[in-house]
C-alpha positions in Angstrom: 191.8 70.8 104.0 190.3 70.2 100.6 187.0 69.3 102.2 186.9 72.6 104.1 187.6 74.5 100.9 184.8 72.6 99.2 182.3 73.4 102.0 183.2 77.1 101.9 182.8 77.2 98.1 179.5 75.4 98.2 178.3 77.9 100.8 179.4 80.9 98.7 177.6 79.4 95.6 174.4 79.0 97.6 174.6 82.5 99.1 175.1 84.0 95.6 172.2 82.0 94.2 169.9 83.6 96.7 171.0 87.2 96.0 170.1 89.3 93.1 172.9 90.9 91.2 173.0 94.7 92.0 173.1 95.3 88.2 170.2 92.9 87.4 167.0 94.8 86.7 163.8 93.7 88.3 161.0 92.8 85.9 158.1 95.3 86.5 154.6 95.0 85.1 153.9 97.0 81.9 151.6 99.3 83.7 151.8 102.4 85.9 150.8 101.6 89.5 148.4 103.8 91.5 149.2 105.5 94.8 145.8 104.6 96.2 142.9 102.1 95.8 140.0 103.6 97.8 136.7 102.0 98.4 133.8 104.3 99.6 130.8 102.9 101.5 128.0 104.2 103.7 129.0 103.9 107.4 125.8 102.4 108.8 124.7 100.1 106.0 128.1 99.4 104.4 126.4 99.9 101.0 128.7 101.1 98.3 128.7 104.8 97.5 129.2 105.9 93.9 129.7 109.5 92.7 131.8 110.7 95.6 134.9 112.8 94.8 138.4 112.0 96.2 141.1 114.6 96.4 144.7 113.6 97.0 147.4 116.2 97.6 151.2 115.8 97.9 153.3 118.9 97.9 152.0 121.2 95.1 150.3 118.3 93.3 146.5 117.8 93.7 144.5 115.1 91.9 140.8 114.7 91.8 139.4 111.1 91.4 135.9 110.1 90.8 134.3 107.1 92.5 132.8 104.5 90.2 131.7 101.0 91.2 132.6 102.0 94.8 136.3 102.4 93.9 138.7 105.2 93.1 142.2 104.5 91.9 145.1 106.9 91.5 147.0 109.1 91.2 149.2 107.0 88.9 152.9 106.6 89.4 153.2 108.9 92.3 154.6 108.2 95.8 155.0 110.5 98.8 153.1 111.8 101.8 149.5 112.6 100.9 146.5 114.3 102.4 143.3 112.5 101.2 139.7 113.8 101.4 136.5 112.2 100.2 133.2 114.2 99.7 129.7 113.3 98.7 126.6 115.5 98.9 124.5 114.4 101.9 127.4 112.9 103.8 130.0 114.2 106.2 133.4 114.7 104.6 136.2 112.3 105.3 139.9 113.4 105.6 143.2 111.9 106.4 146.6 113.7 106.7 150.1 112.4 106.1 149.2 109.1 104.4 152.5 107.6 103.3 152.8 105.9 99.9 156.3 104.4 99.7 158.2 104.1 96.4 158.7 100.4 95.5 161.0 99.0 92.8 158.3 99.3 90.1 156.4 102.4 91.3 154.4 103.4 94.3 153.4 100.6 96.8 149.6 101.1 96.4 147.8 101.9 99.7 144.3 100.6 100.1 141.9 102.8 102.1 138.4 101.8 103.1 136.3 105.0 103.6 133.0 104.9 105.4 130.9 108.1 105.0 128.2 109.1 107.5 125.0 110.8 106.7 
């Protein structure tokens, strides 16, 4: 009987060790995470495109992001369902509806988008 109790106690201790306490806070980085990380390239050559504009919209909130070094990052700290558009003079516009950015324990779970614009 004692051996059975010991095995049950050992299993409970191991199970508890693998679980986080519901009151224990998760350590988050000391930065605000972006909803998106977007790279913009030319569709036929795959060359990076700088100077494009990215618009993200969720509900009544609209953010405009510039593309530098082929990347746009933002909006910061926001999750939700977004419409995303990318424009650049001389290229066809790019648009996606209902892009879901889920809320993680430390902020939005950043969604990476690779955008290829056509001339």
